[in-house]
N, C-alpha and C positions, 0 to 999 in steps of 0.2 A: 387412178380410179381401178376399185377391184371389181371382176365381172364376174359372174358364178352361171354356167348354163343350167338348165330345168333337169339335166342328168346328175351333175354334181349336186344340187338340192335334194334331189328325191333319194340317191344312196346315203345321203347324210343323213335324212329325217325319216328312211325308210317307207317313202310313200310312191305312189305309182302316177304316170304321166299318161294325161292323157291332152294328146296333140304334138307340138316340134319339142323333142329331148333337144333340140341346140339350142333353144331360145335363152338368149342371156340378159340378165338382169345386173343393175349397179346400184341401185337404190331401191328404199321402201315407200310405200304410200299407202293410203285407206283407198279402200276400193272406190268409193265414191269420189274420188280424187286422183283417180289411177291415169298415170301417164306410160309413154312406151320407155322400155328400160326398167321398170318397177315390178315390185312385188308386192301382192297384196293377200288378204287373207277372207276368208268366209267362213264364219262359225255360228250363226244365226240364222235360220230360215227367214226371218223378217227382211234380212238385207240381200236375200237371195235374186232379187230386180237388179240389181247393180252389176252382176256378172255378166249380165247380156247387153250391156252399153260401158263396161268400162275400158278403159285405154290402157291397162295395166296388161305386160307383157305374160307375165304368170300370176294366178291365182289359187293357193292354198284353199281346199274346200274339205270340210269335215265329210265321210264316208255318211254321215247319217242325213246329209243334205242332196235331195233329189235336183238332178238337172233338167226341166222339162221343154228346154229348145237349145240349138245348138248355141257355141260360146265361138268368139275369136280368138280367145286368149286359151293360153295354154295351162291344162289346170293340172294341179299335181293333189290327188286323193290321200288324205293322211286320215288319223283317228282322233286327232285334237289337232286342229288349227291354230289355236292360240298358243299352245305348248310349245310348238312346231315353231312359230313366228318367233316366240321368246329365244329359242335356242338360235337361230339364225342370226337375229339382233345380236346374241353375245358373241357367234362368230363373227360378223362384220366388225362388231368393237373390234374385238383382240386383233383383225388385218390390219387395223391405223396403227403406223407406227408410233411410237413413240417419242417424243421429244428428248433432247440429252444435252447435256454440256452447261456450263454457268454462262450467264449472259454479262457483258462488259457492263452493266448498267446495275447488275446485282449485287446486293453486298454480304458476304461469307466472313465472319468472324474466324479468324488465325485459330482461334482457339475450338473452333465448330471441327467436325467430323462427318465429312462426308463421305457417302458410298460410292460404288460403280454406278454407271449410267443414269445418275442423278439430272435431273434439268432443274435449273434454276432459273425464273423467267426475269425480265430485268423490274428492278426497284421492289424486290423481293428483297427481305431481310432475313438472316440467319444469325442468332444471336450467339453469346461466350458461351462452348460447351455443349453444344445442341450437337447430337448426333443422328442423323440422316442415313437409313439404311438404303441400300441397293434398288435403284431401280424407281425410286420416288420419282414425283414430279411436282414441282413447287412454280404455282403461275404467278404472273406478275402481280405486284404489290399485297403479296403475304408476307405475315411477320410469323417469324418462328423463333419465340423468344427464348431467353436465355436458359440453357440444361434442359431443353426439352428432348425428349427422345423420340426417335420414329422408325417403326420396323418396315421391313421391303415393302416395295410396290404402292407406296401410299399416294394417293391425289389430293392436293391442295390446292383448290382453286382460288383464283382473284380475291384480292380482300379479305383473304381470311385472317384472322387473329389467333396465334395459339400463345397462352400466356407464359411465364416461366416456369419450369419443373415438370409441365404434363406430360404424360405419356402416352403414345400412340404403338399398337399393334403393329400386324401387318394387315396389308389390303385394305388400309383406312382410305374414305373417301369422303372429304368434307367440301361442300359446295360453297358457291362463293358468298363473302360476306358474313358466315358463320363466326362467333367467339367463344373460342374453348379458353375455361380458365379465368375469366372474370371473378371480381369478388362474389360471393354470397351476399344475398342480403340481410346482412347482421348487424343491428342497432339495438342499443339498449337505452330506453328512455332515463333522465336522468332529473327530471322533474323541469327544467328549463329547455333542454333540447333534447339529442340524441348521442348516445356516446357510441362510436365507429367499434366493433369488435371485429380485429384483425382476421382475414381470411389466411392460414397458413397452411392448409392443406394443398391439393394437387387433383388434378381431373386424369384417372383412366381410362383410356379407350380400348378395349382388347380388338382380336383379329376381326376383320371382315364387316365392320362396323361401317354404315353410310350414314350421312347427316346432311340435311337438303340446307338449301340457301337461307342465311339470315337467322339461324336457330342458334341459340344461347346455350352451355352447359357450364353451369358456374362450378369454383373450383370451392372446395369443402372448407369449414372451419377449422378443423382438423383432420388427419390422415385423408380419406379421398373420395372424390364423386365417381362413380364407375358407370361405365356403359360396357355391359357384358357382352361376350361374342356374339357377331349376327345380329345386333341392334341396327335398327332401321328408321330413324328420324325423317321427317317431312319437313318442308320448311316452316319456318316462324315458329318452334317449337320452343319452350322453355323448359330447362332443367334446373332446378334449383341446387344447393348447396347440401352435400352428404346423401344425394338421393343415389340408389344402387338400381339399375334397370337390367332386368336379368336377360339372360340369352334368347335372342331371337325373337325379342318384343319389336313390334310395330307400333309407329305413332303419326298419324294424320296431322295436317297442319293444324298450328293456333292451338296443340295441347301443352297444358301448363302443368307441371308437376311441383309442387311445393316441398320445403328441405327434409330432408332427412326421410325420405318416404320408401320403402323397398317395394319393388315391383318384381314379380315372379318370372318365368320361362315362358315364351310364346305367348306372350299376352298381346290383344291389339285394341286399340283404342282410338274411335272415329275423331272428328276434327273436333275441335274446341271443348275435348274432355278436360276436366278440373280436378285434380286431385289434393286433397287437404294433407298438410305434413305431418310426419310423425306415423304415417299409417304402413300397414303393410297390406300388399295386394297378392293372392295367390297367384299358383300357374295357370294357362290357359285363361285368363280373364278377359272377356271381349267386352268390352264399352260401346255402346251407340254415340256417335254425334252430338256435342253438347251436353252429356251427363256430369254431373257433379258430384262428385265421390266425398264425403265428409268424413270417413272413416276407412277401416279394415273392409276385405273382402275375402271371403275364400274363394279357392282356385275352382276350375273348370264349372264356371258362369258364364251367361251371357245377357247382360243388362243394359238397361237404358232410363235416362231420365234424372230427376233430379229430388230427392234421393234416388240413387238407381233401383229399379225393380225388375221383374222379368217381362220381356215385350208385352205377351198378352194381357197382363195385368196392366202395364203402364199403357198401352191401346185402349184398355175398357176406361181407364181414369181419364183419358183425354177424352174420349167420348161423354164422359158423365162431366167433365170441367166445362164441354162447350155449353152444356145445358143449365150451370148454374143458376145465371139471372132467371131464366125461368122455374127453377125448383125453388130460389128463395123467394120469388113473386107467390108461389103457390104455398110455401109455408108461412107466409105473413097472411095469408088467408086463412090456414087452418089456425094460426093462433088468435086471429079475429074471432073465429067462429067459437073456439074453446073458451076463450074471454067472455061473450054472449051465454054461452051454456053456462056458463059457473056464476054467472049474475043473476041467471033466473033460479037459483036453488037458494 
């Protein structure tokens, strides 16, 4: 168990200690659920009351928050408590030793190439011709298909399936149950049924991509489906065949991207956003939750709704929508009045 003192933490995040510099912590906790040995943070004044009763040993506090009474915990004053917690969480995660070695119950094809310090868990399978880079971690029941290539430092969690031929860069993380490279949804009606269109392409995932649990990224019909550098996908996201997702774009849960859509860099999509196929989305497009996008969008926009519009216009429209029954009734009354006036002429 790793322990850190208040002095060590303050030095790392450039904070000011108020209290015991030798106080030690070994875990993290929300301030309202604090326990001895934990570090918490306070970044909003509306939660200030928790600091007077928390059991956490250390609390990071924004400089902008004024404490109006004594506290029993050790306080570390910082400019931005949220950012500091993120840095400490990264430090903590990096301190956890990685597993190494191939478990006796794993299957690694004799034709596969496995780098140094790789972990392969029980019942994981690595197919013919696969290439696994140094320091990768492949957890139990994961399936790495034939001729898959994987860079260094990747983490493939339990029950992930990566189909044949797909390519992963360095430091790619794929969480449990996700499927990379299943067939794209390609069928052609023949009058009586549907003919399967073979999906002979692959999926290419570049460096520093993270994919949440039970997410699917389909292989392309031809060529490749792409997740570019730094892309982050939440759980339960669907990326269809021949989609190209630009660098550092992030998507929340249940986003669905139809085939052959090109998405720009630094986009942010809220939960359940849906994009029609064969469209182009520019850089830095921010879409609110449940937005439905029927076509292409220019870059540098913040939009919401179906079809998407600027937030101010959308909220005004929603206010009118709620009044539609009343407005319809008034319109009917006006129509009847007009008919009476016409009848008198």
